[in-house]
Structures are given as C-alpha cells and as structure tokens.
C-alpha positions as CSV (number, residue, x, y, z in Angstrom):
1,M,-15.2,15.0,-74.6
2,G,-18.7,16.8,-73.3
3,R,-19.5,20.3,-73.4
4,T,-20.6,20.1,-69.8
5,I,-19.5,18.8,-66.2
6,F,-21.5,17.8,-63.4
7,L,-20.7,19.1,-60.1
8,A,-22.4,19.0,-56.8
9,G,-22.2,20.8,-53.6
10,H,-23.4,19.7,-50.0
11,A,-24.2,20.7,-46.8
12,A,-25.8,19.7,-43.5
13,L,-29.7,20.6,-43.2
14,P,-30.9,22.0,-39.9
15,Q,-32.6,20.2,-37.6
16,G,-36.6,20.3,-37.8
17,M,-36.7,20.6,-41.4
18,A,-39.1,18.1,-43.6
19,A,-36.1,17.2,-45.8
20,K,-34.2,16.3,-42.5
21,G,-36.4,13.2,-42.4
22,L,-35.5,12.1,-45.8
23,Y,-31.9,13.3,-46.0
24,D,-29.1,14.5,-43.6
25,H,-27.5,16.8,-46.3
26,L,-28.6,19.1,-48.9
27,A,-27.3,18.6,-52.2
28,I,-27.4,21.0,-55.1
29,V,-26.0,19.4,-58.4
30,A,-25.4,21.2,-61.5
31,E,-24.7,20.6,-65.1
32,V,-22.1,23.4,-66.2
33,D,-20.9,24.2,-69.6
34,K,-17.0,23.8,-69.3
35,K,-15.9,26.8,-71.6
36,Y,-18.3,29.3,-70.4
37,G,-18.8,28.4,-66.7
38,V,-22.6,28.8,-67.0
39,V,-25.0,26.5,-65.0
40,V,-27.3,24.8,-67.9
41,N,-29.1,22.7,-65.4
42,V,-29.7,22.2,-61.7
43,Q,-31.7,20.3,-59.1
44,C,-31.5,20.0,-55.2
45,T,-32.7,17.9,-52.7
46,L,-35.2,20.2,-51.0
47,V,-38.7,18.3,-50.2
48,T,-41.0,20.7,-52.1
49,A,-41.4,21.2,-55.6
50,L,-41.8,24.9,-55.0
51,A,-38.6,25.4,-53.1
52,N,-36.7,23.4,-55.5
53,E,-38.1,25.6,-58.4
54,I,-37.0,28.8,-56.5
55,V,-33.4,27.5,-56.1
56,Q,-33.3,26.2,-59.7
57,N,-34.5,29.6,-61.4
58,T,-32.0,31.4,-59.0
59,I,-28.9,29.2,-60.2
60,R,-29.6,28.4,-63.7
61,G,-28.0,30.6,-65.9
62,Y,-25.6,31.9,-63.7
63,C,-21.9,32.2,-64.5
64,L,-19.6,30.6,-61.9
65,K,-16.5,32.1,-63.6
66,D,-17.9,35.5,-62.0
67,G,-17.7,33.9,-58.7
68,I,-20.1,32.9,-56.3
69,E,-20.7,36.2,-54.1
70,E,-23.6,37.7,-56.2
71,L,-25.3,34.4,-56.5
72,I,-25.1,34.2,-52.6
73,K,-26.5,37.5,-52.3
74,D,-29.4,36.9,-54.7
75,M,-30.4,33.6,-52.8
76,S,-30.3,35.6,-49.5
77,N,-32.8,37.8,-50.6
78,I,-35.1,35.2,-52.6
79,Y,-35.0,32.3,-50.2
80,R,-36.3,33.0,-46.6
81,G,-36.7,29.2,-45.4
82,A,-35.3,27.5,-42.9
83,A,-32.8,25.7,-45.5
84,R,-31.3,29.2,-46.6
85,N,-28.0,28.7,-44.6
86,A,-27.5,25.1,-45.8
87,I,-28.5,26.6,-49.5
88,I,-25.4,29.1,-49.3
89,A,-23.1,26.5,-47.7
90,A,-24.0,24.1,-50.5
91,L,-23.5,26.8,-53.1
92,K,-20.0,27.7,-51.4
93,D,-19.2,23.7,-51.9
94,L,-20.3,23.9,-55.6
95,D,-18.1,26.8,-56.1
96,R,-15.0,25.0,-54.5
97,E,-15.8,22.2,-56.8
98,Y,-15.7,24.4,-60.0
99,T,-12.7,26.0,-58.8
100,R,-10.7,23.0,-58.0
101,H,-11.5,21.7,-61.6
102,F,-11.4,24.9,-63.7
103,I,-9.8,27.9,-62.2
104,K,-5.8,27.8,-62.9
105,K,-3.6,28.5,-60.0
106,D,-0.6,30.6,-60.7
C-alpha cells in the first residue's frame, strides 16, 4: 500500500475567465499523506502559472485533519482573482472527499 492518496475537488468557473475557455470547471488535485493528512503535492487547472503557484504554495503542507476553515481563510486573504470563489468551492469539495475516505463516523 502506498503512503499517499490522490484526491480531487471540483467547482464551476465563473463566466468571463480565461480558464473558462479551456475548462468548464476548476479542479484542485492533491496528493495527501494517508497517515497524517498533509497535502504533499497539489495542482489546479488555473490558466496562468502564477495563479497555479499561489494556489499550490497556499495548499501544500496543509493538514486536512485540521479541517478546511483555516485554509479557506488563508486562500480568501491571498487570492483576489475572479476564480477565488471557485477555488474555495473546490477546496470544500476536496475536503468532502478527504472526510469521506478518512474521517471515521461514530
């Protein structure tokens, strides 16, 4: 068994964005350490390299076991582009996937 798992979060992109011409949805894909819940690698489908780098640098190293609220707060403060709400929605979707696979329900 591998030490990491691949998860993806998706969200609709707003009209008028450059990425909307290529994709209908934004995807954030993450490689997550199964034991600790830490994002070890991440990519997203934003068009520009700088936007991708900002998203990657904000998410990489984040522990999903801590919940997604602090990451959403950080992303809201850092990323002020048109895709901000889509990024946040994709992060929430990613968190739902993580929770579905790793958080034990009582």
